[in-house]
N, C-alpha and C positions, 0 to 999 in steps of 0.2 A: 701261383698259390694265392688264395684269397686273404683278405684282412678283415676279420669279423669283429663287429662292434656290438657291445652289450651295454645297455643303460639300466641302472638299478634304482628302483623307487618303491616305497613301501605300499603304494596302492595306485590304481589308475583313477582318472577323473575326466569328466567332460568340461570342467570349469576351473579347477584349482591350479594356480600358477606354476608351482614347482612340478606337479604331476604333468602338466601340459608340456613343460620344457623337456622333461625326461622322455615323454612320448614323441615329441617332435624331433628330437635327436635321432630316434630310431627311424622315424618316417623318412627323414631326409638322408640318412645314411643309406637306406634302401634305394631311394630315388637316385642317389649318386653311384649306385652299382655295387654296394657292399652288403653282404649278408649281415643281418642285424636283428636283435631281439631285445625286448624289454623284460628284464627279470623283475617280477613283482609278486605281491601277495595274492591271496584268494579274494581280496576285496576290491570293489569298484565303488567309489564315493561312499565308503563305509558299509556297503552291503556285500555279503559274500556271494560269489558266483560259482564257487565250488565248496562243498562241505569239507571242513577240516578233517573229519573222520574218514572221508573218501580218500584223501591223500595218505592218511595214516595207514590205511589198509592196502594201498596200491603197492606195486613192485618198486616204483620210484617215488620219492617224496616231492615230486613236482609233475606238472603236466604241461606239455609243449603245445601251443596253439600256433599254427601257421597263419591263422586269421582269428584274432581274439574276438569272442562274441560281443564285447562291449566297445572296443576301440579299433577294431578292424586292422590291427597290426600284429606281427609275430610277437608272441609273448611266451614267457616261461612263468607259470603261476606256481609258486612254491608253498610248501607247508608253512603255515603262519597262523597267528592269532592276534586279536586285539589285546592290549594291555591297559591296566588301570593307570599306570604311570610309566613313562611320562605321558602327559595328556595328548590326545589326538595322534597317537602313534600306534604302529603295528610292529610286531617282532617276527622275524624269520626264524624258524626252528631248524636246528642242525645245518646252518647255512654254509659252514666251511665244507662239510661233506657234500652238500648240494652243489657248490661251486666246482668241486672236483668232478662230479658226475656230469655237470653241464659242459665243462671243458672237454671231457672225454667224448661226449655225444655230439656236441655242436662245434666245439673249437673256439676258444676265446683268444683274441689278439689284443683287443683294446676294450677296457671296461671303465665305466664312469659311475660312481655312486653319488646319490643325491641326498641332500638335507642333513639334519643333525638330530640328536636325541633318540637315535634308534640303532639297532645292532647291525644293520646292513653295512654301513661304512666301517664299523669296528671290525667285523668279521672279514670283510674283503681285505682290509689292511693287514690283518693277521695272515690271511691266505697268501697274499702277495709277498709279504716278508718271509713267510715259511718257504715259499718257492725260491726266493733269492738266496736264502741260507742253504737250501739244498744244493744250489748251484755252487756254493763255495766249498762243498765237500764232494764235488765231482759227480753229483747226481744230475743227470742231464735234464734240464728244464728249458723249454722254449721261453723266450722273452714275452711277457704280457705287460703291456703299457697300462698303468693304473692312473686314473684321474678322479679327483673328488670335487664335487660342486656343492658347497654348503648352503647356497641361497641365504647367506648369513644376514641376520639382523641383530644388532647389538642388544644385549639384555639390559636395557636402560630402565631406570625407575619410571613407572607410569605405563610402560608398554606391557609388562606382565605383573601379576601379583608377586609379592616377595618370595613365596615358596617356589613358584616356577622360575622366577628370575634367578634365584641362587642355584637352583638345579641346573639351569642352562649354563651358568658360569662354571659350575663344577664339571659339567660335560665338556665344555670348551677347554678347561684346564687339564683334564685327564685324557680325553679321547683324541682331540685334534692333534696333539704332539705325536701320537702313535701313527695317525693317518699321514701326517707330514713326512714321517720317516719312511713310510712305504710308498708314497705317491710319487709319480713322475711329473704330474701336472696338478696344480690347484686351480680349478676353474672359478673365476670370480666374475660377477656381472658388471662390476664397475672398478675403476681404479681406486676408489675410496675403500671398497671391500678388500682389494688387494693389499692396501696399506694395513688394514686391520689384521689380515691373515699373517702378514710379516710380523706384526706386533705380537701375535699369538704364537709365533715360532716357525712360520714357513720360510723357506729359502726364497729370496727374490727371484731366483732363476726358475722356480717352480710355477710362479704366477702366470696365468694365462687368462686374458680378458675374453669372456664369452657371455655376451649380454642377454642370452635367452632367445632372443630373436622373434621376428614376425614370420609366421608360416606363409610361404609363397602363395599357397592356394588361397589363404584368407586375404592376402594382399590383392590377388586377382579379383576376389569378390568385392573388395573395396573399390578397385579400379572400375568395375562394371556396375557398381551399385547406382540405383536411381534415387536421388534425394527425395523425390515425391512419395516414395513408398512409405517412409516413416511419417512424413508430414500429413499424408492423407489418413493414415491410421490413428495418429495421436494428436495432431495439431491442427485440426480443421478450423478452429477458431483463432489460430495464431499463424496462419499460413505465411504471412509476409514478414514475420519477425525474425530477428537474428537469434539463433539458438546457442545458448551457453550450456554445454552438456557435461554432466557427471555420468560416468559409466563404470559400474563396479558393484560388488556386493554391498548391500545396505547394512553396513556393520560399523561399529565404533572405531575400529582401526582405520577404516577408510574415511570416516568422519563426514559423511554427506550432510549431516545436520548443520555443519558450518556453511555449506553451500546454500541451504535454506535461509540461514541468517543473513548471508550476503544478498540473497534475492529480496529480502524484506526492504533493503535500501533502494530497490529498483521497482517497487510495487506500483509507482505512478509513471514509470517509463513505458511508453507504448511501443518501443522499438525492439525490445528483447524479451525472450522467454527462457526460463531455466528448465532444462529437462534432467530429471534424476532417474536413471535407468539401471536396473540390476536385480539380482536375486535377493529376496528378503533375508536379512540377517538380524543380528542382535540390536540394531538401531532402527529397524523398520517401523515399529509402533510410534516412536518419537517423530521420525521423519514424516510418516503418514499424517499424524495429528497436526503438525506445524504446516506442512505443505498444503493441506486442505483449506487453510485460512487464507491462502494467497492465490490470486488469479493468474499470476505470472510464473507459477511452478506447476509442471506436469510430472507426475510420478507414474512410471509405466510398469514397474515390475520387470521380470527377466525377459530379455529379448531373444529372438531367433538370430542365427548368424546373419541372415539377410537383413533383418530389421536393424541389427547392430551396424552393419556396413552402411546402410542407408542413413542412419543417424550420424555416423562419422562424416559421410559425404555431404550432409546437409548442415553440419555444425559450423558456427562462426568461431567459437572458442571451446576448448576443453578446460575444465577446472577440476583439480584434485587437491583436497585439503587433508590428505592422509597424515596420521600420526607416525607412521613408519612405512617405508617402501624400500625393499631391497633394490628395485629398479623401477618397474612400472611398465609392464607389457602393453597395457591399454594406451598409455601415452605414446608408445611407439606406433601403435595403430593410428591414432589421431594424427601424429606428425606425418606418417606415410600418406595420409589423406590430405595433407596440406593444412592442418588445423593447428594453430599455435596453442600452447599450454600455459595456463596459470597454475602454479604449483606451490604447495607449502614448503617445497625444497628440502624435505627431510631425507637424509642419508642418500640413497642412490638417485633420487630425483634431482639432487643438486648436481650430480655428474651427468645425468641424461639430458637435462634441459639447460640450455645456455641462456643465462639471464640477459634479457634485452635483445637476444638474437632470434631464437625460435620460441620464446615464451617469456614469462616473468616469474621471478622468485619472490615469494612472500616471506614474512618473518616467522614462519612456523604455522602449525595447524589452527591456531587461535587468532590468526591475523585477519579478522573480518574487515577491519578498516582498510588494510592493504589490498585485500581482494576487491573491494569496491573501487579503490583508487586505480588498480590495474585494469579493470574493465573499462572505466572511464577514460583512462589514458589511451588505450588501444582504439576505442570507439571514436575518439576525437582526433586521431591521427591515422588517416587512411593509408598514407605512404608507409608508415611504420608497420601497419597491419599487413600490407602486401609483401613487404620485405620478410616479415616473420613467416608468412605462409610459404614462401619460396624456400627459406632456410629450413623450416620444419620438414618439408617434403624431401629436401636433399638429405637431411640426417636420417629420416625414416628409411630411405632406400638402402642405407648402409647396414641395416639390421636384418636383412632377409636371411632366413634360416638356411637356405641353400648355400649362400656365401659363407656363413659362419661355420657350417658343418664341413664344407670342402676344406677350409683352411685348418680346422681342428684335426681332421683325419690325416691330412698331409703332415701336420706337426707330429702326430702320434706315430706315423710311419717312419718319420725321421728318427724318432727316439727308439723305435723298435730295432732299427738297423745299427744302432750305436753299440 
């Protein structure tokens, strides 16, 4: 008898972190030999790939793709629509009924819901609890293992505007407790997040650390990447310089403007160049304006997978000055490639990167002086740098998705048999 795994996320994406984790879980469950689907909306990166009306008129309120047209994975695209509130969210319509139908058609043994502030986790928790209660009155129900992964970020002042911040607090206070009651596993990306979940009401026995992981196929691309590819395309005038790389969306949360400020302190240093690479976001105009004043900063825009891997392979250091990070999948990629990380050390980054071992912690996202000191410290101590490279690589190897999913499914199978 099989053990079928389903991952639930409000949309698919080619670049967004939570969506990629949900998708990679499906991918590696399949590679490990399990039947697996992503349950998701009609949207991919906020654009519909099925018309809502089309599903309204169909016999079933969902469409099964054995190979999704956008992500090449088995998906179940369900009846859904964008909502005005909460921001950046999509809601599933009639989802409890849909879960019943999916279970009847495809068979669910293990299901993990992702993110917060939307009805997918809420309805899944109700569905699981309903099934458990039916079992107490002798209505035969198979055991379905339920896990929830919030990708939690504390609603701290400065991270969100006051209205969204208080709404997030309200959602956490009202919805997370009901999810905790239904869930077998609460997946957290760090031990720090696990402590927060316990504070919010989770049982410590439910906590399971699942750091998101590095896709093994992307790891192979990094292994085989040629450093010269990126250098020849973007750094012809800086070929022999040490690269200090920022890689991520050019947005205020990621704070690449602080990297530009650090670069200003090295404008007369002929040995290093700062690379800022990533998709334009809400800080693009500021970063573009300031970086164009500096000869030691190269702003690339979004990179292909091959270009990104080449940048990782050619980098001397990775720097991230984020105002908030649940974990930092990009930092795992750099560490896997043997690149130490200088980090603002906010939230999950403090757990992921060990200060003085595989990188350096700064005193937050505004610590420009500390960033300058960290770069100078590493550049002036070659033996420290070499030790950090080895330790970074060792840690990165522990975050491969194949390993994480194998262990997670084995845990779920144990819970299923109890």
